[in-house]
C-alpha positions as CSV (number, residue, x, y, z in Angstrom):
1,M,59.2,98.8,53.6
2,G,56.4,98.5,56.1
3,V,52.8,99.7,56.9
4,R,51.8,102.2,59.6
5,D,48.2,103.3,60.0
6,G,47.4,102.2,56.4
7,A,50.2,104.3,54.9
8,I,53.4,102.9,53.3
9,V,56.4,103.7,55.4
10,Y,60.0,103.5,54.0
11,F,62.6,102.2,56.4
12,D,65.9,103.5,55.1
13,G,68.6,101.4,56.9
14,V,71.5,103.3,55.3
15,L,70.1,106.7,56.2
16,K,69.6,105.5,59.7
17,L,73.1,104.2,60.0
18,L,74.5,107.5,58.7
19,G,72.3,109.3,61.3
20,V,73.6,107.1,64.1
21,S,77.2,107.7,63.0
22,H,76.6,111.5,62.9
23,G,75.0,111.4,66.3
24,L,77.9,109.3,67.7
25,F,80.6,111.7,66.4
26,G,78.6,114.7,67.6
27,G,78.2,113.3,71.1
28,L,81.9,112.5,71.3
29,L,82.7,116.0,70.2
30,I,80.4,117.5,72.8
31,V,82.1,115.5,75.5
32,L,85.6,116.3,74.3
33,G,84.6,119.9,73.9
34,I,83.8,120.1,77.6
35,V,87.0,118.2,78.6
36,V,89.4,120.3,76.5
37,R,87.8,123.4,77.9
38,I,88.7,122.2,81.4
39,V,92.2,120.7,80.8
40,V,93.6,122.6,77.7
41,D,94.5,126.2,77.7
42,H,94.3,127.2,74.0
43,W,92.1,129.6,72.0
44,T,90.3,126.6,70.3
45,S,89.2,125.3,73.7
46,I,88.2,128.7,75.0
47,M,86.0,129.3,71.9
48,L,84.3,125.9,72.6
49,L,84.7,124.9,69.0
50,A,84.3,121.2,69.5
51,L,81.3,121.6,71.8
52,W,79.0,123.7,69.6
53,I,80.1,122.0,66.4
54,G,79.3,118.7,68.0
55,V,75.8,120.0,68.8
56,V,75.2,120.8,65.1
57,I,76.6,117.4,64.0
58,A,74.4,115.5,66.6
59,A,71.4,117.5,65.3
60,T,72.2,116.3,61.8
61,G,72.2,112.7,63.0
62,A,68.9,113.2,64.8
63,I,67.3,114.5,61.5
64,A,68.7,111.6,59.5
65,V,67.3,109.0,62.0
66,R,63.9,110.7,62.0
67,D,63.7,110.9,58.2
68,S,64.7,107.3,57.8
69,N,61.0,106.4,58.7
70,M,59.2,109.0,56.6
71,E,56.1,108.1,54.6
72,N,57.0,107.1,51.1
73,T,55.2,110.0,49.3
74,D,56.6,112.6,46.9
75,N,56.5,115.5,49.4
76,S,57.9,113.7,52.4
77,R,60.8,112.2,50.5
78,K,61.6,115.5,48.9
79,Y,61.5,117.3,52.3
80,Y,63.7,114.8,54.0
81,L,66.3,115.2,51.2
82,V,66.3,118.9,51.6
83,D,66.7,119.1,55.4
84,F,69.2,116.2,55.6
85,L,71.3,117.7,52.7
86,L,71.2,121.2,54.4
87,F,72.5,120.0,57.7
88,T,75.0,117.7,56.1
89,V,76.5,120.6,54.2
90,I,76.6,122.7,57.3
91,S,78.3,119.9,59.2
92,L,80.8,119.5,56.4
93,L,81.8,123.2,56.6
94,L,82.0,123.1,60.4
95,S,84.1,119.9,60.4
96,T,86.4,121.6,57.9
97,M,86.8,124.6,60.2
98,L,87.4,122.2,63.2
99,I,90.2,120.4,61.2
100,V,91.9,123.7,60.4
101,C,91.7,125.1,63.9
102,Y,92.8,121.9,65.7
103,S,95.6,121.4,63.2
104,M,96.9,124.7,64.5
105,A,96.4,123.5,68.1
106,V,98.3,120.3,67.4
107,H,101.1,122.2,65.7
108,T,101.3,124.5,68.8
109,A,101.3,121.5,71.2
110,F,104.2,119.8,69.4
111,T,106.3,122.8,68.4
112,S,105.4,125.4,70.9
113,E,104.9,127.8,68.0
114,E,101.6,129.7,68.3
115,I,99.8,130.2,65.0
116,G,96.3,131.5,64.2
117,S,95.9,133.1,67.6
118,F,93.8,136.1,68.5
119,T,94.7,139.4,70.2
120,W,92.5,138.6,73.2
121,Y,94.3,135.3,73.9
122,S,97.7,135.1,75.7
123,D,99.7,132.0,75.3
124,N,102.0,132.7,78.2
125,S,100.5,129.9,80.3
126,F,100.3,127.4,77.4
127,L,103.6,125.7,78.0
128,N,102.9,125.4,81.8
129,Q,100.3,122.8,81.1
130,N,100.6,119.0,81.0
131,M,101.7,118.9,77.4
132,L,101.1,115.2,77.0
133,R,97.5,115.6,78.0
134,V,97.2,118.6,75.6
135,K,98.6,116.6,72.7
136,I,96.2,113.6,73.4
137,F,93.0,115.6,73.5
138,T,93.8,117.9,70.6
139,I,94.7,114.9,68.5
140,L,91.4,113.2,69.5
141,V,89.4,116.2,68.4
142,L,91.3,116.5,65.2
143,I,90.7,112.8,64.4
144,L,87.0,113.1,65.1
145,G,86.9,116.2,62.8
146,C,88.5,114.2,60.0
147,L,86.1,111.3,60.5
148,E,83.1,113.6,60.5
149,F,84.3,115.3,57.3
150,L,84.5,111.9,55.5
151,L,81.1,110.9,56.9
152,C,79.6,114.1,55.5
153,V,81.1,113.4,52.0
154,V,79.6,109.9,52.2
155,S,76.2,111.3,53.3
156,I,76.2,113.8,50.4
157,G,77.0,110.9,48.0
158,Y,74.1,108.9,49.5
159,F,71.8,111.9,49.1
160,A,72.6,112.0,45.4
161,Y,72.0,108.2,45.0
162,S,68.7,108.2,47.0
163,Y,67.4,111.2,45.1
164,R,67.8,109.4,41.8
165,R,66.4,106.2,43.3
166,D,63.3,107.6,45.1
167,Y,62.4,110.9,43.4
168,G,64.5,111.8,40.3
169,K,63.4,108.9,38.1
170,K,59.9,108.5,39.6
171,P,57.0,109.1,37.1
172,R,54.7,111.9,38.0
173,A,51.6,110.9,39.9
174,D,49.3,112.9,37.7
175,N,50.5,111.2,34.6
176,A,50.1,107.8,36.2
177,T,46.6,108.5,37.4
178,Y,45.6,109.9,34.0
179,S,47.0,106.9,32.2
180,S,45.3,104.4,34.5
181,Y,41.9,106.2,34.1
182,H,42.3,106.4,30.3
183,N,43.1,102.7,30.1
184,Q,40.2,101.7,32.2
185,R,37.6,103.9,30.4
186,P,35.9,102.2,27.5
187,A,36.1,103.9,24.1
188,H,32.9,104.6,22.2
189,D,34.2,102.6,19.3
190,D,34.5,99.5,21.4
191,M,30.9,99.7,22.7
192,P,28.6,97.0,21.0
193,F,26.0,98.4,18.5
194,S,23.3,96.4,20.1
195,Y,23.9,98.1,23.5
196,V,23.7,101.5,21.8
197,N,20.6,100.7,19.8
198,E,18.8,99.2,22.9
199,T,19.7,102.2,25.0
200,Y,18.6,104.7,22.4
201,G,15.4,102.8,21.7
202,E,14.4,102.7,25.3
203,N,15.0,106.5,25.7
204,H,13.1,107.2,22.4
205,H,10.0,105.2,23.6
206,L,10.0,107.0,26.9
């Protein structure tokens, strides 16, 4: 918790750590997506799956890091929960797709049996590649996809926890303001009779 320009600022270390992790995995997927497009001849690399999925995952990390320093108000906390949750769910779905597609690529690299291919892709040149290199890079992409999937599950769990902590159980501001005003306002029954009589007498004489 800190102060910036007179406003309370919430520094969420866990959210920032999750964002950095998403950004790291996304950056590695972008790099591997470029590498596998160059050195691996497979329909998963031709479609640039690792590259553009890595871009979305890196964007999820950037949003989490930005939102970790949001002002601690009802609207800002609620908005950060919405955009972070949205991108995390998208990253979860994309990482699932990446796992499925690169599981097929790993299967093809180890067994030479093509599965899940498309009509526009010809696997005639697949076996003419350096198969050790193909196995290494496809396994690396598959591992990163699995790690990102687990990170998305952890992020969604932290979303549920932080929502209950920061917003779900927080009393409404209107009720708190009304209660504070009502408690500070003096009741008529508590006012001294001498004060009432003196005030009424002065107004009557005027």
